[in-house]
Each structure stands twice: as C-alpha cells, then as structure tokens.
C-alpha positions as CSV (number, residue, x, y, z in Angstrom):
1,X,-33.5,9.8,3.8
2,X,-31.5,8.2,6.6
3,X,-29.2,5.2,5.9
4,X,-27.4,3.0,8.4
5,X,-24.1,1.8,7.1
6,X,-23.0,-1.8,7.9
7,X,-19.4,-1.9,9.3
8,X,-17.8,-3.4,6.1
9,X,-19.5,-0.7,4.0
10,X,-17.8,2.1,5.9
11,X,-14.4,0.3,5.7
12,X,-14.8,-0.4,2.0
13,X,-15.8,3.3,1.4
14,X,-12.8,4.6,3.4
15,X,-10.4,2.3,1.6
16,X,-11.9,2.9,-1.9
17,X,-12.3,-0.8,-2.0
18,X,-13.7,-2.0,-5.4
19,X,-16.1,-4.4,-3.6
20,X,-18.2,-1.3,-2.9
21,X,-20.3,-0.4,-5.9
22,X,-19.7,3.0,-7.3
23,X,-23.4,3.9,-7.0
24,X,-23.3,3.0,-3.2
25,X,-20.2,5.1,-2.7
26,X,-21.8,8.0,-4.5
27,X,-24.9,7.6,-2.3
28,X,-22.7,7.8,0.8
29,X,-21.1,11.0,-0.5
30,X,-24.5,12.5,-1.4
31,X,-25.2,15.2,1.1
32,X,-29.0,14.9,0.6
33,X,-28.9,11.6,2.6
34,X,-28.2,11.4,6.4
35,X,-25.7,8.6,6.9
36,X,-25.3,6.8,10.3
37,X,-22.9,4.3,11.7
38,X,-23.7,2.3,14.7
39,X,-21.5,2.6,17.8
40,X,-21.5,-1.2,17.6
41,X,-19.6,-0.9,14.3
42,X,-16.8,1.0,16.1
43,X,-16.8,-1.7,18.8
44,X,-16.5,-4.3,16.1
45,X,-13.6,-2.5,14.4
46,X,-11.8,-2.0,17.7
47,X,-12.1,-5.7,18.6
48,X,-11.0,-7.0,15.2
49,X,-8.1,-4.5,15.2
50,X,-7.0,-5.6,18.6
51,X,-7.1,-9.3,17.4
52,X,-5.0,-8.5,14.3
53,X,-7.9,-9.4,12.0
54,X,-8.2,-5.8,10.7
55,X,-5.6,-3.2,10.1
56,X,-6.6,0.4,10.4
57,X,-4.2,3.3,9.9
58,X,-6.4,5.8,11.7
59,X,-7.2,6.1,15.4
60,X,-10.6,4.6,16.1
61,X,-12.0,7.9,17.3
62,X,-11.1,9.6,14.0
63,X,-12.1,6.9,11.6
64,X,-15.7,8.1,10.9
65,X,-16.0,11.1,8.5
66,X,-17.8,14.2,9.8
67,X,-20.8,13.7,7.5
68,X,-21.6,10.3,9.1
69,X,-23.4,10.4,12.4
70,X,-22.9,7.9,15.2
71,X,-26.0,6.0,16.2
72,X,-25.8,5.2,19.9
73,X,-27.1,2.1,21.6
74,X,-30.5,2.6,23.3
75,X,-32.8,0.4,25.3
76,X,-35.3,-0.1,22.3
77,X,-32.4,-1.5,20.3
78,X,-31.5,-4.0,23.0
79,X,-35.2,-5.0,23.3
80,X,-35.4,-5.5,19.6
81,X,-32.4,-7.7,19.3
82,X,-33.8,-9.9,22.1
83,X,-36.7,-10.9,19.8
84,X,-34.8,-11.3,16.5
85,X,-34.9,-14.8,15.0
86,X,-31.4,-16.3,14.7
87,X,-31.1,-16.1,10.9
88,X,-27.8,-14.4,11.6
89,X,-25.6,-15.3,14.5
90,X,-23.1,-12.5,14.4
91,X,-23.8,-10.3,17.4
92,X,-22.6,-7.1,15.8
93,X,-24.8,-7.6,12.7
94,X,-27.8,-8.6,14.9
95,X,-27.5,-5.3,16.8
96,X,-27.2,-3.3,13.5
97,X,-30.3,-5.1,12.2
98,X,-32.2,-4.4,15.5
99,X,-31.1,-0.7,15.4
100,X,-32.3,-0.3,11.8
101,X,-35.6,-1.9,12.6
102,X,-36.1,0.2,15.8
103,X,-35.2,3.4,14.0
104,X,-37.1,2.5,10.8
105,X,-33.9,3.1,8.8
106,X,-32.6,1.2,5.8
107,X,-29.3,-0.5,6.0
108,X,-26.6,-0.4,3.4
109,X,-24.9,-3.9,3.4
110,X,-23.5,-6.5,1.3
111,X,-24.6,-9.3,3.7
112,X,-27.4,-11.3,2.1
113,X,-28.5,-12.6,5.5
114,X,-29.9,-9.2,6.4
115,X,-32.6,-9.8,3.9
116,X,-34.0,-12.5,6.1
117,X,-35.2,-9.8,8.5
118,X,-38.0,-7.2,8.2
119,X,-35.6,-4.4,7.5
120,X,-35.3,-2.2,4.4
121,X,-32.0,-2.8,2.6
122,X,-29.8,-0.7,0.3
123,X,-28.0,-3.8,-0.8
124,X,-24.9,-4.6,-2.7
125,X,-25.4,-7.0,-5.7
C-alpha cells in the first residue's frame, strides 16, 4: 500500500510530536507500506522556514528519511488541482490532494478539510 504524507505529518513524525498518534507513527515506520512525500511539502517547509514560521534543524535536502520517497510534480497533478472545488484554500494542501487523487493514493493527514474531497484518508482523530 502507498501512502502520501501531509507536510505536518512528516514534521510531527520527525519531531516525535505527541500530536501524531502512535498508530500513525508505527504505520510510517512499517516497511510493508510505501511512504511518499510531495515535493510540494518540501517547498512549503522551505517557505515557512525562510519566513521564520518553522524552525528546522536539518538541511532541507536531508530532512526526508530514506524510506520515504519524494513524489514529484507532474502535469496530471496540475490538471487535477485546476478542477478541485475550493473547500480548502491552502495551495500546498490543494496540490497534495490533487496528487493523491491523481495517483490513487491515500493521504495521512490531521486536516479535516481533506475529507471534503474524493480522496482516501488515513486520518488523525
């Protein structure tokens, strides 16, 4: 099974943040799942870091663990985001939703607004 991680899920996992349920952290660490992070998430982290809204202690190109693959941005993702309804206005999240829909991949997120879209969720409580 493939899982696309929302940006905050990766950050919570890396920081052992208690907001990430133990079952979700275990799922991320389970080698029988293929975990992905959107390149859009790295862009979001870089922007928030440069604005001082996020402090990371690791270089951006080394923040993603080896077992998590980077999902690049492709034309089908861009076409999908163009037709998404505006239930969610955050451009990073909209692209992650579009990528998940295009790739038929569930998203692990704590963001309840993702549920307004036709995308499978591995959701936080």
